[in-house]
C-alpha positions as CSV (number, residue, x, y, z in Angstrom):
1,X,24.8,35.2,-0.8
2,X,22.1,34.6,-4.0
3,X,24.2,31.9,-5.2
4,X,23.4,29.9,-1.5
5,X,19.5,31.2,-1.9
6,X,19.3,30.0,-5.5
7,X,20.4,26.2,-4.9
8,X,18.3,26.0,-1.6
9,X,15.1,27.0,-3.6
10,X,16.4,24.7,-6.5
11,X,16.3,22.1,-3.4
12,X,13.6,22.7,-2.7
13,X,11.4,22.6,-5.6
14,X,13.0,19.7,-6.8
15,X,12.4,17.1,-3.6
16,X,8.3,18.7,-3.8
17,X,8.7,17.9,-7.5
18,X,9.8,14.7,-6.0
19,X,6.8,14.6,-3.8
20,X,4.0,15.3,-6.6
21,X,5.5,12.6,-9.1
22,X,5.5,9.4,-6.4
23,X,2.6,10.6,-5.8
24,X,-0.1,10.5,-9.0
25,X,1.2,6.9,-9.0
26,X,-1.1,5.8,-5.9
27,X,-3.3,8.3,-6.8
28,X,-4.0,6.7,-10.0
29,X,-4.3,3.3,-8.3
30,X,-6.4,4.7,-5.3
31,X,-8.3,6.4,-8.5
32,X,-8.8,3.5,-10.6
33,X,-9.4,1.5,-7.1
34,X,-12.1,3.4,-6.4
35,X,-13.7,3.4,-9.3
36,X,-14.2,-0.1,-9.4
37,X,-15.5,-0.2,-6.0
38,X,-18.5,2.1,-6.9
39,X,-19.0,-0.2,-10.1
40,X,-19.4,-3.1,-7.6
41,X,-21.2,-1.3,-5.0
42,X,-23.0,1.6,-5.9
43,X,-23.5,2.4,-2.4
44,X,-19.2,3.1,-1.7
45,X,-18.6,6.0,0.0
46,X,-14.6,5.8,0.1
47,X,-11.7,4.5,1.5
48,X,-11.2,4.1,5.1
49,X,-7.5,2.9,6.6
50,X,-8.7,1.9,9.8
51,X,-11.4,-0.4,7.8
52,X,-7.1,-0.9,6.1
53,X,-5.3,-1.8,9.6
54,X,-8.2,-4.4,10.2
55,X,-7.9,-6.4,7.3
56,X,-4.1,-6.3,7.5
57,X,-4.7,-7.1,10.6
58,X,-7.3,-10.1,10.7
59,X,-7.3,-13.9,10.0
60,X,-8.4,-15.1,7.3
61,X,-9.5,-19.3,6.4
62,X,-9.8,-19.6,3.0
63,X,-5.8,-19.0,1.9
64,X,-3.2,-21.3,3.0
65,X,-2.4,-22.7,7.0
66,X,1.0,-20.5,6.9
67,X,-0.3,-17.3,6.0
68,X,-4.3,-16.5,7.5
69,X,-3.1,-13.5,8.2
70,X,-1.3,-10.7,6.1
71,X,1.1,-9.8,9.2
72,X,1.9,-14.2,8.7
73,X,4.6,-12.2,6.6
74,X,4.6,-8.6,7.0
75,X,5.0,-6.9,10.6
76,X,2.0,-6.0,12.7
77,X,3.9,-2.2,12.7
78,X,4.1,-1.6,8.8
79,X,6.3,0.5,9.4
80,X,8.9,-2.7,10.4
81,X,10.5,-5.4,8.5
82,X,8.6,-8.5,7.7
83,X,9.9,-12.1,7.2
84,X,8.4,-14.5,4.5
85,X,8.1,-18.2,6.2
86,X,11.0,-19.0,4.7
87,X,13.2,-16.5,6.4
88,X,13.6,-13.5,3.3
89,X,13.4,-10.4,4.6
90,X,10.4,-8.1,3.6
91,X,11.4,-4.5,3.6
92,X,8.5,-2.0,5.7
93,X,4.8,-1.9,3.7
94,X,4.9,1.8,4.9
95,X,5.6,4.6,2.9
96,X,6.7,6.7,5.6
97,X,9.5,3.8,6.1
98,X,9.7,2.7,2.3
99,X,8.8,5.8,0.1
100,X,9.1,4.1,-3.3
101,X,6.2,1.4,-2.3
102,X,3.5,1.7,-4.6
103,X,4.6,3.7,-7.4
104,X,4.5,0.9,-9.7
105,X,0.7,-0.2,-10.4
106,X,1.4,-3.5,-12.0
107,X,3.9,-4.3,-9.2
108,X,1.3,-3.3,-6.2
109,X,-1.4,-5.8,-8.8
110,X,2.0,-8.8,-8.6
111,X,1.6,-8.7,-5.2
112,X,-1.6,-8.2,-4.3
113,X,-2.7,-10.5,-6.4
114,X,-0.1,-13.2,-5.3
115,X,-0.5,-12.0,-1.7
116,X,-4.6,-12.0,-1.6
117,X,-4.7,-15.4,-3.1
118,X,-2.6,-16.9,-0.4
119,X,-4.3,-15.6,2.5
120,X,-7.7,-14.6,1.8
121,X,-8.3,-17.7,-0.8
122,X,-9.2,-15.5,-3.6
123,X,-8.7,-12.3,-5.1
124,X,-9.4,-8.9,-2.7
125,X,-12.0,-6.7,-3.6
126,X,-11.0,-3.6,-4.7
127,X,-12.6,-1.9,-1.6
128,X,-10.4,-4.4,0.4
129,X,-7.5,-3.2,-2.0
130,X,-7.9,0.6,-1.0
131,X,-8.8,0.3,2.4
132,X,-5.6,-1.1,3.2
133,X,-3.1,1.0,0.6
134,X,-5.0,4.2,1.9
135,X,-3.8,2.3,5.8
136,X,0.0,2.0,4.2
137,X,-0.6,5.1,2.7
138,X,-0.7,6.9,6.3
139,X,1.3,5.1,8.1
């Protein structure tokens, strides 16, 4: 019985440790975006998952005609898979379905740069990144 409790305690401890390890890079990303947003706009008061959702669904005119919105490739529901215009499957964006997402800052920035330029025709602002990421973390 004691060995069983010890194994259970070890499993719970390891699970909690992995959640903490995964959350740290995301927290660091959000902190970096918040610092950059505050530098750009001293009135910046924090990120909003609601604004992030609106951004995700909004249509933009500055990018490529085939991708006027994030949902052109990514599903309207971030918990479901998307698809590129060429037909390649894209894993769900929501952390609840894809728990490994947004843990590599370089990869996150690579995709923000590529996707923001394709959809908006420009780089995303730190606030747009933080709002959008907050939305994905809430899903």
